[in-house]
Backbone bond lengths (Angstrom), bond angles and torsions (degrees), N, CA, C in turn:
res aa  C-N    CA-C-N  psi(-1)  N-CA   C-N-CA  omega(-1)  CA-C   N-CA-C  phi
1 M - - - 1.472 - - 1.557 111.82 -
2 L 1.316 113.76 140.51 1.503 118.31 -177.02 1.520 109.03 -66.13
3 Y 1.392 115.05 -38.02 1.450 117.41 -173.72 1.545 110.67 -61.17
4 E 1.221 115.87 -35.16 1.516 122.01 -178.56 1.528 110.62 -70.11
5 Q 1.393 117.98 -15.88 1.447 120.71 178.92 1.497 116.27 -91.74
6 I 1.383 115.40 1.14 1.418 118.32 -178.14 1.542 109.66 -70.76
7 V 1.417 112.36 128.69 1.516 118.42 179.74 1.556 111.52 -111.90
8 S 1.299 116.20 -17.61 1.450 115.57 175.01 1.546 108.20 -155.89
9 S 1.363 114.35 158.71 1.467 117.30 178.93 1.565 109.02 -148.18
10 E 1.292 113.65 148.79 1.402 122.95 177.99 1.515 112.69 -129.82
11 P 1.360 121.25 118.18 1.430 123.45 -173.57 1.514 110.60 -60.57
12 I 1.349 117.96 147.95 1.452 122.98 174.21 1.616 104.65 -116.42
13 N 1.215 117.29 115.32 1.466 124.42 -175.43 1.534 106.73 -105.06
14 K 1.374 115.40 78.16 1.421 120.91 179.83 1.446 111.69 -150.70
15 G 1.376 121.93 145.95 1.390 124.17 175.07 1.544 112.37 89.25
16 W 1.331 112.40 176.05 1.504 119.97 -174.93 1.496 114.72 -106.26
17 S 1.269 118.42 5.49 1.407 122.17 -176.66 1.534 111.08 -72.28
18 V 1.382 115.36 150.20 1.470 118.22 174.05 1.473 113.01 -74.77
19 D 1.344 116.10 -10.02 1.516 119.79 -173.27 1.528 106.36 -69.80
20 Q 1.372 112.53 149.47 1.436 118.19 173.51 1.599 102.91 -92.86
21 K 1.316 118.46 127.53 1.481 121.47 -174.21 1.447 112.46 -115.75
22 Y 1.326 121.02 139.78 1.426 124.06 -178.26 1.563 109.71 -142.78
23 C 1.375 110.48 147.80 1.499 118.92 162.90 1.484 106.99 -89.11
24 V 1.282 118.58 116.04 1.495 122.21 -175.23 1.525 107.70 -114.87
25 V 1.362 115.27 148.78 1.429 121.91 174.20 1.542 111.00 -115.06
26 L 1.289 117.04 132.88 1.566 120.40 -177.44 1.544 103.80 -88.46
27 S 1.351 108.84 172.83 1.497 116.32 -179.23 1.510 111.12 -67.44
28 D 1.332 120.14 -21.10 1.439 121.89 -179.31 1.559 109.80 -91.87
29 G 1.349 118.13 7.50 1.410 121.48 178.44 1.514 119.94 94.82
30 R 1.372 112.45 -13.54 1.495 116.73 -178.80 1.495 112.13 -66.75
31 K 1.364 114.02 144.28 1.458 121.44 175.40 1.553 106.93 -99.44
32 L 1.374 117.22 135.64 1.447 120.02 175.55 1.505 107.89 -136.23
33 L 1.358 116.13 166.82 1.423 122.84 173.30 1.521 109.33 -99.48
34 L 1.332 115.19 124.48 1.487 118.53 175.19 1.491 109.29 -109.73
35 R 1.409 112.46 127.98 1.485 116.84 173.98 1.564 106.91 -120.54
36 V 1.343 114.19 127.13 1.469 118.53 -179.01 1.598 107.95 -115.27
37 T 1.288 114.91 120.36 1.460 116.78 176.05 1.526 110.84 -97.12
38 P 1.328 118.17 125.53 1.508 119.68 -179.76 1.506 111.64 -57.57
39 Y 1.330 115.48 148.97 1.439 122.00 -171.99 1.537 107.65 -61.77
40 D 1.437 119.16 -33.49 1.473 116.31 -175.52 1.523 109.04 -86.25
41 K 1.311 118.40 6.18 1.499 119.85 178.44 1.592 110.04 -126.40
42 Q 1.272 112.66 20.26 1.473 118.92 -175.43 1.562 111.73 -58.04
43 K 1.309 117.28 134.36 1.470 123.09 177.10 1.506 112.09 -123.10
44 N 1.269 114.80 33.66 1.461 122.40 -179.27 1.551 109.94 62.71
45 R 1.264 120.50 71.54 1.451 124.17 178.09 1.522 114.22 -65.31
46 R 1.407 112.12 -28.80 1.494 116.67 177.93 1.564 110.79 -67.72
47 Q 1.301 115.12 -42.63 1.438 117.85 175.95 1.565 110.11 -62.44
48 L 1.312 119.53 -41.62 1.432 119.17 174.70 1.454 112.42 -61.12
49 Y 1.322 123.10 -40.01 1.393 124.17 -176.24 1.543 107.42 -66.09
50 E 1.333 120.45 -41.08 1.453 122.23 177.64 1.489 113.28 -63.54
51 L 1.425 114.41 -40.64 1.474 117.84 178.84 1.532 111.86 -64.56
52 L 1.375 111.90 -38.17 1.509 111.62 -178.59 1.492 111.56 -70.13
53 Q 1.299 119.46 -22.93 1.490 120.94 173.66 1.468 107.63 -63.80
54 R 1.343 118.72 -41.42 1.479 121.27 179.69 1.503 112.06 -68.41
55 V 1.357 116.97 -37.34 1.487 121.15 -178.39 1.541 107.30 -66.64
56 E 1.350 119.35 -38.80 1.413 119.35 -179.72 1.476 114.45 -63.36
57 T 1.310 119.44 -24.63 1.526 122.38 174.57 1.513 113.44 -70.52
58 L 1.319 115.53 -12.54 1.538 118.07 -178.00 1.532 111.35 -88.66
59 D 1.355 116.29 7.94 1.465 118.59 178.57 1.555 109.98 65.43
60 I 1.238 115.33 46.54 1.483 118.67 178.52 1.481 110.87 -108.01
61 P 1.415 117.18 132.77 1.434 119.88 178.32 1.533 109.67 -73.93
62 M 1.300 112.17 112.69 1.541 120.28 -171.17 1.490 111.16 -149.41
63 C 1.319 114.91 169.70 1.443 122.87 174.34 1.533 106.15 -83.06
64 Q 1.334 116.27 111.01 1.448 121.90 -173.41 1.541 112.71 -74.23
65 A 1.313 114.44 131.29 1.491 120.05 178.02 1.521 106.78 -84.22
66 L 1.329 111.75 132.70 1.531 119.57 -174.34 1.532 115.87 -108.27
67 E 1.314 115.25 -31.31 1.399 118.97 -169.87 1.542 111.42 -163.49
68 V 1.308 118.94 139.55 1.487 125.18 174.51 1.528 110.09 -124.12
69 G 1.276 115.78 148.20 1.465 118.41 -177.84 1.502 113.34 -178.70
70 T 1.296 116.35 -177.10 1.491 118.26 175.06 1.502 111.49 -116.88
71 C 1.285 114.95 152.38 1.458 122.32 -179.48 1.467 107.59 -142.38
72 E 1.320 116.19 179.04 1.463 121.58 -177.32 1.505 113.79 -55.89
73 D 1.307 120.39 -35.10 1.466 122.23 -173.78 1.533 112.30 -96.29
74 G 1.333 117.99 -6.37 1.513 117.55 178.63 1.456 108.90 155.39
75 E 1.366 114.20 -151.04 1.468 120.87 179.40 1.576 105.66 -105.08
76 Y 1.339 112.00 138.86 1.423 114.88 -171.43 1.559 112.04 -123.40
77 L 1.309 116.34 155.08 1.393 123.85 173.50 1.601 108.65 -129.42
78 L 1.292 115.02 132.00 1.460 119.39 175.85 1.562 109.49 -105.56
79 Y 1.335 116.86 131.81 1.415 124.02 -177.66 1.493 110.39 -120.32
80 E 1.314 119.84 158.75 1.452 124.67 168.31 1.566 105.95 -60.60
81 W 1.353 113.47 149.18 1.403 117.52 175.33 1.543 109.31 -90.62
82 I 1.384 118.54 128.50 1.474 122.44 -178.72 1.483 107.95 -95.49
83 E 1.392 111.27 115.33 1.456 116.26 171.34 1.506 109.47 -84.86
84 G 1.209 117.09 101.84 1.461 123.81 -177.95 1.502 112.82 -168.08
85 E 1.352 116.92 -164.61 1.439 121.34 -179.23 1.533 109.55 -126.27
86 D 1.320 117.63 155.79 1.382 123.19 -179.98 1.554 109.19 -65.29
87 A 1.392 114.17 129.73 1.547 118.20 -176.27 1.530 108.70 -62.64
88 E 1.342 116.31 -37.37 1.542 115.80 -174.16 1.550 108.15 -71.92
89 E 1.299 122.22 -5.14 1.442 123.29 174.63 1.573 109.86 -98.38
90 I 1.346 115.32 -30.41 1.431 118.74 -175.77 1.515 114.74 -91.49
91 I 1.328 117.76 -48.46 1.403 123.67 -175.88 1.538 116.08 -57.13
92 P 1.357 117.60 -44.92 1.492 116.52 178.57 1.537 114.41 -59.60
93 K 1.357 121.54 -15.26 1.407 122.17 -178.54 1.579 108.41 -92.14
94 L 1.294 118.56 -1.59 1.481 122.96 179.91 1.522 110.56 -85.11
95 S 1.313 117.73 167.81 1.414 117.17 175.11 1.495 110.85 -72.68
96 K 1.340 117.65 163.78 1.455 119.49 -173.03 1.588 110.31 -67.08
97 Q 1.298 116.11 -30.19 1.474 121.09 174.85 1.608 109.93 -65.56
98 E 1.263 113.71 -43.12 1.485 116.68 -177.64 1.539 108.04 -70.00
99 Q 1.347 116.93 -38.96 1.478 120.55 174.57 1.557 110.84 -58.08
100 Y 1.285 114.64 -45.94 1.472 117.43 -178.81 1.509 113.53 -65.24
101 H 1.364 116.02 -40.84 1.472 115.36 178.03 1.501 113.11 -67.67
102 L 1.261 119.65 -35.89 1.416 122.19 174.18 1.545 113.80 -62.20
103 G 1.371 111.19 -38.36 1.441 118.30 173.19 1.562 114.32 -61.70
104 I 1.300 113.18 -37.46 1.514 115.75 174.77 1.497 109.73 -59.79
105 Q 1.355 116.61 -44.69 1.475 119.40 178.93 1.504 110.81 -59.96
106 A 1.299 119.46 -40.02 1.523 122.44 -178.52 1.553 105.67 -66.43
107 G 1.263 117.51 -38.96 1.470 117.92 -178.85 1.595 111.54 -67.31
108 E 1.293 114.93 -39.52 1.507 121.06 179.35 1.551 108.84 -66.32
109 I 1.311 118.30 -38.53 1.397 123.56 174.54 1.460 113.07 -60.91
110 L 1.357 115.53 -47.34 1.482 121.27 -179.56 1.479 110.20 -60.60
111 K 1.357 119.09 -40.83 1.389 119.36 177.61 1.493 116.91 -59.17
112 K 1.342 114.84 -36.08 1.478 120.74 174.91 1.504 110.36 -64.11
113 I 1.336 119.02 -44.70 1.454 126.86 178.14 1.524 109.26 -52.54
114 H 1.342 114.14 -43.76 1.474 121.64 -174.78 1.520 112.29 -76.63
115 S 1.342 117.47 -3.68 1.482 120.23 178.39 1.519 111.22 -75.98
116 I 1.345 116.98 -12.25 1.481 121.03 175.63 1.466 108.91 -83.99
117 P 1.342 118.85 115.24 1.452 122.28 -174.90 1.588 114.18 -72.19
118 A 1.317 117.17 155.30 1.455 118.32 174.55 1.461 109.85 -74.47
119 P 1.331 117.90 156.03 1.536 119.85 176.57 1.520 112.46 -56.14
120 D 1.280 118.15 150.52 1.503 122.89 -179.86 1.532 112.62 -57.40
121 D 1.298 114.62 -29.23 1.467 114.13 -174.62 1.563 112.09 -93.83
122 T 1.295 119.78 14.07 1.417 123.86 177.93 1.523 111.14 -64.99
123 E 1.303 119.62 132.73 1.446 123.44 -177.76 1.540 111.43 -57.98
124 E 1.322 117.63 143.30 1.404 124.10 -179.97 1.599 110.77 -55.64
125 W 1.325 111.02 130.57 1.453 117.73 -169.69 1.585 112.73 -58.82
126 E 1.346 115.45 -44.06 1.479 119.12 -179.43 1.586 112.03 -56.60
127 V 1.324 112.47 -40.30 1.479 117.62 -179.08 1.562 109.07 -70.33
128 Y 1.316 117.53 -43.66 1.409 121.72 -174.44 1.586 109.45 -68.03
129 F 1.297 115.05 -47.88 1.480 114.65 -175.17 1.482 116.50 -75.20
130 N 1.350 115.13 -31.28 1.450 117.01 169.12 1.469 114.52 -56.17
131 R 1.295 116.39 -42.51 1.471 121.11 175.14 1.486 112.34 -63.11
132 K 1.335 115.46 -42.58 1.516 118.33 174.17 1.485 113.31 -62.05
133 A 1.240 118.84 -42.54 1.482 123.85 179.64 1.495 109.29 -64.89
134 D 1.259 118.92 -41.71 1.512 122.20 179.47 1.554 107.77 -64.08
135 R 1.372 116.63 -39.77 1.380 119.87 179.23 1.581 113.45 -65.29
136 N 1.285 113.28 -40.23 1.482 122.81 178.85 1.539 109.02 -60.95
137 I 1.297 114.57 -48.59 1.438 124.36 -175.08 1.580 106.25 -65.24
138 G 1.343 117.12 -42.84 1.435 120.14 -178.47 1.487 112.39 -65.08
139 R 1.361 117.37 -42.29 1.442 121.59 -180.00 1.551 110.96 -64.78
140 Y 1.381 114.38 -37.99 1.516 110.98 176.80 1.472 112.55 -68.27
141 Q 1.337 117.36 -42.74 1.444 119.74 -176.27 1.549 112.71 -65.72
142 N 1.291 116.92 -22.35 1.434 121.04 178.71 1.550 114.22 -98.54
143 C 1.289 114.35 3.33 1.555 116.23 177.38 1.481 107.96 -96.18
144 P 1.335 115.23 158.72 1.469 119.42 -171.35 1.568 114.74 -81.96
145 I 1.370 115.81 -0.16 1.444 120.98 -177.34 1.552 110.19 -100.87
146 A 1.364 112.93 126.97 1.481 116.57 178.15 1.500 107.68 -99.20
147 L 1.274 117.46 130.26 1.461 123.51 -177.99 1.570 108.24 -100.79
148 E 1.320 118.22 119.98 1.439 119.05 175.17 1.483 109.78 -67.63
149 G 1.337 112.53 125.26 1.423 124.18 -175.28 1.567 117.82 97.31
150 A 1.320 110.91 0.64 1.504 117.10 -178.29 1.536 110.66 -60.81
151 E 1.288 119.86 -30.48 1.421 121.70 -178.19 1.573 109.55 -67.38
152 D 1.316 117.16 -33.76 1.431 120.79 177.92 1.576 109.88 -64.01
153 I 1.324 112.33 -43.91 1.531 118.41 -178.26 1.551 104.32 -65.25
154 L 1.306 121.76 -45.44 1.461 125.09 -176.26 1.456 110.51 -59.89
155 N 1.338 114.63 -43.48 1.487 119.00 -178.81 1.507 112.23 -64.98
156 Y 1.373 115.29 -39.06 1.459 120.70 -179.47 1.531 109.03 -65.46
157 L 1.331 117.97 -42.83 1.477 121.78 -178.48 1.574 108.11 -63.95
158 S 1.315 113.35 -42.60 1.506 116.73 -178.14 1.502 111.88 -61.83
159 Q 1.350 116.09 -35.16 1.433 119.94 -171.10 1.531 114.22 -91.23
160 N 1.350 117.77 -6.49 1.463 118.84 -170.98 1.507 111.98 -132.25
161 R 1.262 119.88 26.59 1.437 123.85 176.39 1.476 114.03 -64.19
162 D 1.258 117.08 -25.44 1.455 120.67 178.44 1.473 115.52 -64.49
163 C 1.348 117.73 -16.22 1.502 121.29 177.02 1.522 112.49 -66.01
164 L 1.379 115.86 -14.36 1.411 121.32 -179.41 1.581 111.54 -81.55
165 K 1.332 117.39 -13.58 1.504 118.77 -173.83 1.509 110.85 -68.40
166 N 1.342 115.66 140.34 1.387 127.30 169.44 1.556 113.26 56.85
167 R 1.358 115.17 31.53 1.472 118.68 177.24 1.511 107.78 -80.62
168 P 1.342 112.60 134.39 1.513 120.01 173.69 1.538 108.85 -64.98
169 Q 1.356 116.26 162.96 1.460 121.12 177.06 1.499 110.33 -131.63
170 S 1.332 118.53 148.86 1.430 122.49 -174.68 1.539 105.61 -152.53
171 F 1.353 114.24 172.72 1.464 117.63 173.42 1.544 110.79 -66.97
172 Q 1.282 113.44 140.86 1.528 116.13 -178.63 1.553 108.34 -125.90
173 H 1.279 114.73 138.51 1.426 120.93 175.30 1.555 111.56 -57.92
174 G 1.284 118.76 -33.64 1.475 125.45 174.33 1.496 117.58 94.46
175 D 1.342 117.33 -20.93 1.489 121.99 -178.80 1.494 107.43 -156.83
176 Y 1.344 116.53 57.26 1.455 119.78 -172.96 1.544 111.21 -88.61
177 H 1.303 115.04 108.63 1.451 123.01 179.80 1.520 111.90 -164.87
178 I 1.227 120.02 171.40 1.519 120.47 -172.21 1.502 111.05 -62.04
179 G 1.316 119.21 -24.61 1.507 121.14 -179.06 1.562 109.55 -66.89
180 N 1.298 116.44 -19.07 1.533 118.39 -177.07 1.566 108.56 -114.69
181 M 1.384 113.34 39.17 1.444 119.50 173.14 1.482 110.36 -135.19
182 M 1.292 118.99 152.76 1.405 124.55 175.44 1.494 112.55 -123.40
183 M 1.289 118.97 160.39 1.436 125.19 169.97 1.521 114.82 -105.75
184 R 1.293 115.04 122.25 1.549 116.10 -178.41 1.516 105.06 -132.12
185 E 1.348 113.47 111.45 1.506 120.82 -179.97 1.566 110.19 55.00
186 G 1.334 110.02 45.47 1.506 115.08 176.77 1.533 117.27 78.65
187 E 1.359 116.28 1.54 1.460 119.03 -177.17 1.515 109.15 -116.46
188 L 1.277 116.75 152.17 1.446 126.15 175.45 1.540 112.85 -72.87
189 V 1.314 118.18 135.28 1.455 122.83 174.37 1.536 106.27 -127.77
190 I 1.371 119.29 126.18 1.422 123.64 -179.16 1.510 108.10 -87.12
191 I 1.413 118.97 138.76 1.388 124.88 -178.91 1.499 107.99 -134.01
192 D 1.351 114.84 173.69 1.469 124.46 167.59 1.521 112.48 58.99
193 F 1.295 114.59 65.84 1.525 118.20 175.91 1.576 110.31 -89.80
194 D 1.361 115.80 13.34 1.448 116.56 -170.49 1.535 115.74 -68.13
195 R 1.334 116.74 -12.20 1.458 119.96 175.37 1.519 112.84 -99.39
196 F 1.344 115.09 22.77 1.426 122.26 -179.75 1.556 115.77 -49.41
197 S 1.303 117.57 148.90 1.432 121.16 178.16 1.497 107.67 -156.15
198 F 1.377 116.43 -173.79 1.460 121.56 175.64 1.544 104.86 -129.73
199 G 1.347 114.79 138.12 1.419 117.31 -177.58 1.535 111.00 174.12
200 D 1.299 113.72 -171.20 1.557 119.71 178.46 1.514 106.95 -56.98
201 P 1.349 117.85 120.78 1.494 118.76 176.25 1.566 110.47 -57.63
202 W 1.280 122.99 -29.99 1.379 124.86 179.28 1.526 111.29 -64.29
203 E 1.336 115.94 -31.49 1.475 119.07 -176.58 1.567 109.87 -69.21
204 E 1.298 116.02 -20.10 1.487 119.04 -179.56 1.534 110.73 -61.44
205 F 1.297 117.92 -19.83 1.442 124.85 179.86 1.526 113.71 -76.43
206 N 1.333 117.37 -1.78 1.471 117.46 -174.19 1.604 107.71 -69.10
207 R 1.257 118.94 -16.21 1.441 120.31 177.15 1.444 116.13 -87.33
208 I 1.405 113.77 -0.98 1.469 116.37 176.75 1.515 116.40 -61.99
209 V 1.338 113.57 -17.20 1.417 121.39 174.64 1.579 110.47 -48.20
210 W 1.333 111.75 -44.98 1.501 116.26 -175.82 1.563 108.48 -67.77
211 C 1.282 117.74 -38.72 1.434 119.23 177.92 1.549 112.88 -67.51
212 A 1.315 114.15 -39.47 1.503 122.63 177.70 1.606 110.02 -55.45
213 Q 1.326 112.11 -43.75 1.496 119.05 -177.35 1.489 110.83 -70.40
214 K 1.309 118.03 -44.64 1.430 121.91 -169.90 1.548 113.95 -91.34
215 V 1.358 115.56 -45.97 1.441 119.06 -174.50 1.617 105.32 -144.14
216 P 1.367 118.04 76.53 1.436 119.49 -174.07 1.515 113.97 -59.16
217 F 1.292 119.02 -32.23 1.452 122.66 -175.17 1.563 106.01 -68.18
218 F 1.264 116.85 -33.18 1.514 123.74 179.47 1.541 105.13 -68.22
219 G 1.276 113.28 -46.75 1.557 117.35 179.03 1.497 112.37 -61.07
220 A 1.306 117.68 -43.97 1.449 118.72 178.53 1.484 113.48 -62.76
221 G 1.354 117.17 -38.60 1.438 122.14 177.46 1.532 110.34 -64.05
222 M 1.368 116.03 -37.31 1.423 116.10 -177.22 1.543 113.18 -66.37
223 L 1.317 116.57 -36.55 1.465 121.02 174.77 1.487 110.92 -66.08
224 D 1.323 116.65 -44.30 1.535 118.74 -179.25 1.490 110.30 -68.18
225 G 1.267 117.95 -40.00 1.476 119.29 178.32 1.503 115.23 -66.80
226 Y 1.284 116.37 -38.01 1.437 120.27 178.45 1.549 109.51 -66.54
227 F 1.289 121.47 -44.32 1.377 123.49 179.70 1.473 120.78 -93.96
228 D 1.317 111.16 14.52 1.540 120.15 -178.83 1.523 112.01 48.82
229 F 1.345 112.26 44.22 1.505 123.83 173.30 1.547 110.61 63.40
230 A 1.304 119.93 25.92 1.383 125.68 172.84 1.528 113.68 -135.78
231 I 1.279 116.92 72.66 1.475 122.00 -173.38 1.517 109.28 -75.82
232 P 1.399 116.02 121.97 1.463 116.90 -179.31 1.504 112.54 -72.13
233 E 1.391 114.30 146.71 1.476 118.06 -179.26 1.551 112.44 -55.83
234 A 1.322 115.24 -38.85 1.496 116.11 179.77 1.449 116.90 -59.09
235 F 1.343 115.79 -27.90 1.491 119.97 174.88 1.538 114.05 -56.97
236 W 1.333 110.64 -47.85 1.490 111.24 -174.77 1.528 113.53 -61.70
237 R 1.268 114.85 -34.06 1.509 116.95 178.98 1.532 109.60 -70.58
238 C 1.273 117.45 -38.46 1.472 118.70 177.90 1.492 111.19 -66.38
239 L 1.389 116.24 -44.04 1.425 117.46 -179.20 1.513 114.93 -61.43
240 A 1.345 117.08 -39.74 1.449 120.24 174.84 1.538 110.38 -59.43
241 F 1.319 115.19 -40.67 1.479 118.16 179.89 1.537 112.03 -61.31
242 Y 1.382 115.19 -44.53 1.482 116.64 -174.86 1.489 108.10 -74.68
243 I 1.304 122.08 -36.62 1.476 123.82 177.47 1.507 110.83 -65.22
244 G 1.308 116.88 -43.52 1.459 120.65 176.42 1.527 111.97 -57.59
245 S 1.373 117.25 -47.72 1.422 120.77 -178.53 1.553 109.43 -64.43
246 N 1.319 117.37 -41.56 1.469 120.82 176.76 1.570 113.22 -62.71
247 T 1.283 111.33 -39.41 1.518 115.35 -177.91 1.505 110.73 -62.33
248 L 1.368 121.66 -42.07 1.365 122.86 173.79 1.438 114.18 -61.29
249 A 1.360 118.11 -43.12 1.450 124.32 -176.81 1.514 110.18 -65.21
250 S 1.319 117.86 -34.28 1.514 121.20 -172.98 1.508 109.54 -68.14
251 I 1.353 121.14 -24.87 1.362 120.76 -176.62 1.459 111.67 -73.48
252 S 1.314 118.34 -47.21 1.495 122.82 175.03 1.507 114.02 -63.69
253 W 1.345 113.20 -40.43 1.483 121.09 176.42 1.533 112.80 -57.26
254 A 1.361 118.40 -37.42 1.381 121.60 -173.95 1.513 112.73 -71.45
255 I 1.336 117.80 -24.64 1.465 120.84 -177.14 1.541 112.70 -52.18
256 D 1.320 121.53 -36.79 1.425 125.62 -172.90 1.536 107.22 -71.14
257 F 1.276 118.96 -20.44 1.464 121.97 -169.77 1.584 110.90 -106.04
258 G 1.303 118.38 5.17 1.471 118.78 172.56 1.497 112.56 95.14
259 E 1.385 112.05 171.80 1.506 124.50 -177.01 1.486 112.57 -54.59
260 G 1.335 118.52 -39.76 1.437 122.13 -178.85 1.514 112.02 -58.88
261 E 1.321 117.43 -46.68 1.425 122.23 -175.46 1.574 107.22 -75.91
262 I 1.283 120.30 -32.02 1.457 122.25 176.46 1.474 107.45 -63.43
263 A 1.323 118.24 -45.01 1.510 119.62 -178.43 1.591 110.54 -62.07
264 V 1.349 113.87 -38.03 1.498 116.77 -179.43 1.569 109.69 -65.00
265 M 1.320 115.52 -41.60 1.460 115.61 -178.29 1.536 114.10 -74.93
266 K 1.314 115.76 -30.52 1.485 118.16 174.43 1.500 108.79 -67.04
267 Q 1.313 119.04 -42.56 1.505 118.92 176.06 1.493 111.24 -60.29
268 Q 1.297 113.41 -43.33 1.523 116.65 -176.26 1.615 106.60 -63.60
269 A 1.294 116.05 -43.83 1.494 119.18 179.63 1.570 107.96 -60.49
270 K 1.285 118.01 -41.32 1.486 119.66 179.75 1.523 109.31 -58.73
271 E 1.366 117.05 -46.81 1.497 121.28 178.64 1.497 111.64 -59.43
272 V 1.395 115.43 -45.88 1.419 119.46 -176.20 1.616 108.23 -59.64
273 L 1.266 117.24 -49.10 1.389 123.34 177.74 1.543 112.29 -52.71
274 C 1.282 112.31 -43.44 1.520 119.34 178.60 1.469 110.55 -64.10
275 W 1.344 117.46 -49.85 1.424 121.59 178.35 1.562 116.75 -49.99
276 Y 1.337 108.53 -41.77 1.476 118.13 -177.17 1.578 112.41 -97.60
277 D 1.276 117.75 12.27 1.408 120.30 178.31 1.572 109.68 53.42
278 N 1.286 118.82 50.21 1.463 126.13 -172.80 1.536 109.29 49.80
279 F 1.301 116.00 45.27 1.455 125.17 172.44 1.576 109.01 61.24
280 K 1.264 116.92 33.85 1.532 118.36 171.51 1.571 107.08 -93.03
281 T 1.328 119.39 -10.35 1.385 123.58 179.01 1.576 108.82 -134.65
282 V 1.340 117.39 154.52 1.388 121.41 179.20 1.516 113.33 -103.65
283 Y 1.397 113.48 -1.09 1.453 119.84 -178.37 1.506 110.66 -98.88
284 P 1.301 121.33 106.94 1.478 122.76 -174.78 1.489 112.54 -61.08
285 G 1.294 114.10 131.19 1.508 116.51 -179.28 1.492 116.77 -59.16
286 W 1.413 115.12 -37.96 1.478 116.60 179.12 1.504 112.02 -55.58
287 Y 1.351 116.43 -42.36 1.472 119.37 -175.82 1.577 111.14 -67.63
288 L 1.313 116.73 -44.81 1.436 121.59 177.06 1.463 110.82 -60.56
289 K 1.339 120.19 -41.58 1.482 123.79 179.95 1.592 107.70 -60.04
290 C 1.364 114.22 -48.20 1.502 118.45 -178.44 1.545 110.01 -58.64
291 K 1.239 116.88 -43.63 1.465 119.38 -179.11 1.511 114.09 -65.28
292 R 1.285 114.44 -35.01 1.503 121.73 176.01 1.515 108.70 -65.44
293 E 1.308 119.79 -49.48 1.394 125.47 177.67 1.485 116.52 -59.25
294 L 1.305 113.93 -38.85 1.487 120.73 178.78 1.504 111.17 -82.22
295 K 1.322 116.48 -10.94 1.490 122.25 178.79 1.535 110.31 60.80
296 I 1.343 112.50 42.25 1.477 117.04 -179.84 1.567 108.38 -107.82
């Protein structure tokens, strides 16, 4: 077992995961990434390991999972160590054309990830996400922070729930955005599948808000690459629904992390409302602006 060959470890204090993360060195000198999920926070790491084996067969540039097991602190996964740089630090420094083309690659990769179907016994998406949307709305309405423009989001969610009907479901990365990508020798590498789930593949784009804020041309490329430059009209309506629901949830979520995070989420909500003209349109302004500037 690789775990038993670890001779040294160095903690990695980065990210929001409950996992303990380490750069470890084996007796043969190899560096690996070790993630340990506490027993009380288990998210079925063995299922994740098996799914990652399937993802690897799709010829996706990713952090390869090497071993799963249990240890004193919880359930662990050992991954290859990626010698590279954080994509969110490198890509913003590139030209907007280079950002866009890397985004296309990210979209094409995501489409491959979504080729893995959800299990047959997965709950119907409309039932599941309506319940989640209700929960997000309830948490916002019961939190002490009032968001300017919230009524516009609430009205949009109320009037567009039918977009959830008959949506297919697939394997989801769970947190697919530029912050969970690395650059290795000029190529994208996808990391951090630990929030994996199954659901509507279009819902995976709810995290594109982070790309739109930091590197909008990358985000625009991701959408175009995923849909092979032919984005269906129905997608925009669904995306606005998912982003609206997430925006409400982010306000109550931020409370536990203090004023700094509350300010971040309030600013993000302000930008989302601006992009969607207070949800009078389903076409996000940041995407349209990128396409105009790229003259596509």
